[in-house]
C-alpha positions, 0 to 999 in steps of 0.5 A: 792063103799059104799059112807059112807064108803069112807068118812073121808079119808082126807089126805090119798088120793083118791087112798088109799080111793078107796082101803079101800072102796073095803075092806069095800065092801067085809067086809060088804057083797058087794060080797055075792051072792043073798040069796038062789042062789047056787054058781057055782061049777066052775068059769073061771076068766080072769085076764087082764094084758098087753093084754087089748083087746078082739081080738086075746086074747088067755087067754080070748078065752081059758076061753070061750072054757073051760066054754062051756056056762055052767060056769061063766066067770069073767074078771078082771083088777087090778090097783095094788097099787105096780105100784103107790108106790114110786120108790127106784130110787127117783120117787114119783110114779113108773107109770108116769102120762102119762102112767097112763092116757093111762092105764086108757083109755085102761081099760075103753075102754076094759070095754065098749067092754066087756059090748057090748059083754054082759059081764063086767070088774071087776075093782079093786084097791087091789093087784092082789092076793087079788082081784082075791081070793075074786072073788072065792066063798067058795068051788068053783073050779076056773081057772084063765087065764092070760097072762104070764110075764117074769120080776121079779116083775110081776113074783112075783105077779104071784106067789102071785096069785097062792099062794092065790088061794084056793084048787082046783083052779089054775092059767093058764099062756098063752104066747101071747105077741110076733109075734112068739110063743117061742115054735115054735121057740125053735127047731131053736132058744133057746129063753131062751139064745138069742144071741147078737147082735140082728142080730144073733137072726134075722138070726136064725129066718130067718132060722126057717121061711125057715124051715117052722116056721110061726106066729100062726093064730089069736085067734077069737074074742068072739061072743056077748053073748059068755062070758055071764053076770058076776055072781050076787055075783060079784060087777064090781066096778066103772070105775077109772079115772086118777084123782083117781090114782094120786091126792091122791099122790099129782100128777096132771094127765098128760097134753099132750105137745102142741109140740106133733104131735100125741095124743096117746089115750089108748084102743083097739078101738083107736089102731085099728082105728089108724092102719086102718088109717095108712093102708087106707092112704097108709102111710105104703108104705113110712114107711121105709123112714119116720119112724125116723121123729119126727113131722109127725103124719103119719111118723110112726105107733105110735103103740108103747104104744098100743103094750106095753099095749096089745091094739093091737096084733102084730100078727094082725098088721102082718096079716093086713100088709100082706093083704095090700101087697097082695092088693097093693104090697110089698116094703121095707116099708111094710117089715120093719113093720114085721121086727121091730115086730120081733126086738120087739120079740128079746127084749122080749126074751132078757129080758127072757134071762138076767132077772133083769140084764137089769134093773141094772146100769151095764146091762147084761154085768155088765159094769157101765158107768161113767156119767157126773156130774149133781149136781143140776139135770138140765141136767136130767130135760132138758132131761126129758122135751125134751130140750137138743138141 
């Protein structure tokens, strides 16, 4: 960022200053090409969302395959300011500080990994549609590869990105967030109208598996040098910290609770190491019996945040579980790992079926519950702080 351009924002806050600096850089030529260098005719942009990894990442590898070594590949991640706006339900910031810290760790780990591969990660604090459009040179054709989402706000951002692309450019959305691909299940299970309760869905998937449906093979991890360096006309920007995101909003970054049995660190590196530890320690063999325990570090996989942010692939977890079973034998605990990944699929498809209704007070069935009185908010605070009993 241009240091002088970033001065003088005072009470505007760090996050707003970062956005203004990004705009200043664009206006002052920060993204112009080196003089005399012709712009590439085509460019492949990989827009990372909730797939913050390089292993089993179809959007990334599709860009590598399409570029074929002759076109530029630009990975990008956007800290979209809409994530840090106030919530209509009263929260100061829609993304809580603990989640923000995990996100920052995950993005910075992804950048380090991409740099090891000979590329980089463009980090922007602008809305995705603006940040991506600025990466496309005038007159260039570009394809943007990204993981497909299903929720209303995220789909609206996808529409905005598509609308902001210049003529000749396009957005290609790729589904890779579930264990089973919906296209493979569709002859047996209509994932746009999944039944309730989950047991009905699980029964249909069991029948599909018996009919020959399986999980897809993992997508290869890009080889070193396969992405190539980012173009000279692209400024990757500096890494963002949790302080950057929250201090400007008057919030302190999250501090781990000393009562926690496990400090969940963000990023693909940490997620893969955690899963490797869980396998090598054979904790997986007792997962079914210990999974609901609250204080044991190895009572459960602790992969929830990593799966949610895409730091580890559900297909990778399933494959490694099957390899463990082949070496040490299967039992109810190892089988339950894949069962719960399938339950995770159910809730993804449930959200696809019911849309925004799952976030509304009455839920998909439209039934509003009568809540206890909580005039001063004390009951809610006790729940939020883990002091209910």
